[in-house]
C-alpha positions in Angstrom: 8.5 10.3 25.7 6.3 9.9 28.9 5.6 6.3 30.0 2.2 5.7 29.5 -0.2 3.5 31.7 -1.2 1.4 29.0 0.4 -1.1 26.5 1.2 0.4 23.5 -1.0 -0.5 20.0 2.3 -0.2 18.0 5.8 -0.3 18.5 8.0 2.9 18.7 9.9 1.5 15.4 6.5 1.2 13.5 5.4 4.6 14.6 9.0 6.3 13.1 8.4 3.9 9.8 5.1 5.7 9.7 6.3 9.1 10.7 8.9 8.9 7.7 6.4 7.6 5.3 3.9 10.9 5.6 6.9 12.7 5.6 7.7 11.6 2.4 11.3 10.1 3.7 11.0 6.2 3.2 11.7 6.0 -0.5 13.9 8.9 -1.1 17.2 7.1 -0.1 16.4 4.3 -2.6 15.8 7.1 -5.2 19.0 9.0 -4.9 20.8 5.8 -5.0 19.3 5.0 -8.2 19.9 9.1 -9.5 23.4 8.0 -8.3 23.3 4.7 -10.3 22.2 6.7 -13.4 25.1 9.5 -13.3 27.7 6.5 -13.2 26.2 5.2 -16.2 26.1 8.1 -18.3 30.1 8.8 -17.1 30.7 5.3 -18.4 29.0 6.2 -21.8 30.5 9.2 -22.0 34.0 7.7 -21.6 33.4 5.0 -24.1 32.2 7.7 -26.5 35.5 9.4 -26.4 37.5 5.4 -27.2 34.5 5.1 -30.0 35.6 5.4 -33.8 32.6 4.1 -35.6 29.9 6.3 -36.1 26.7 3.6 -35.7 28.2 2.9 -32.1 28.8 6.4 -31.1 25.2 7.1 -32.3 23.8 3.9 -30.2 25.9 5.5 -27.1 24.0 9.1 -27.4 20.9 7.3 -27.7 21.6 5.5 -24.5 23.0 8.7 -22.9 19.4 10.3 -24.3 17.9 7.8 -22.3 19.5 7.8 -18.7 19.3 11.7 -19.1 15.4 11.3 -19.5 15.6 8.9 -16.7 17.5 10.9 -14.2 15.0 13.9 -15.0 12.1 11.6 -14.0 14.4 10.5 -10.7 15.2 14.0 -9.4 11.5 15.0 -9.9 10.7 12.0 -7.7 12.9 12.7 -5.4 11.8 16.5 -5.0 8.0 15.5 -4.5 9.1 12.8 -1.9 10.8 15.1 0.0 7.7 17.0 0.6 5.0 15.6 3.0 1.8 14.7 1.4 -0.1 16.3 4.4 1.3 17.8 7.9 1.3 15.5 11.1 -0.7 17.9 12.2 -3.5 17.5 9.6 -3.3 13.9 9.7 -3.9 13.8 13.3 -6.7 16.6 13.1 -8.8 14.0 10.6 -8.2 11.0 12.7 -9.5 12.6 15.8 -12.3 14.0 14.5 -13.5 10.8 12.8 -12.9 9.1 16.7 -14.6 12.3 18.2 -17.9 10.9 16.9 -18.2 7.6 17.4 -22.0 7.8 17.0 -21.3 8.6 13.0 -18.8 5.4 13.0 -21.4 3.1 15.3 -24.4 4.2 12.3 -22.1 3.4 9.4 -21.5 0.2 10.5 -25.1 -0.5 11.4 -26.2 0.7 8.0 -23.7 -1.3 6.2 -24.5 -4.7 8.1 -28.2 -4.1 7.6 -28.0 -3.8 4.0 -26.6 -6.9 3.7 -28.9 -9.9 2.9 
């Protein structure tokens, strides 16, 4: 990266956090950790079923495993969605630059908003 001739508006770390959020990487690690935790809980309940002898306890464990499996499916879908960026970086920058390229529209919208207030 080349050193600019002016002071930065945001820090490099903030820029990287923004990029991670745009690319969908910000929440994926926590979702993956939660997915691992759910898998571990399923394994624990399966071990408990193997040790259980009372049918009502086995049925309760099976119901809990079903809920955990449903949660696991939701988490896997969320991880898959989070890994895809909502918009490409080029699209995002183009939108911002289009907005900034026309200061007249920005000025007109500010004047219009302030002129309609009592």
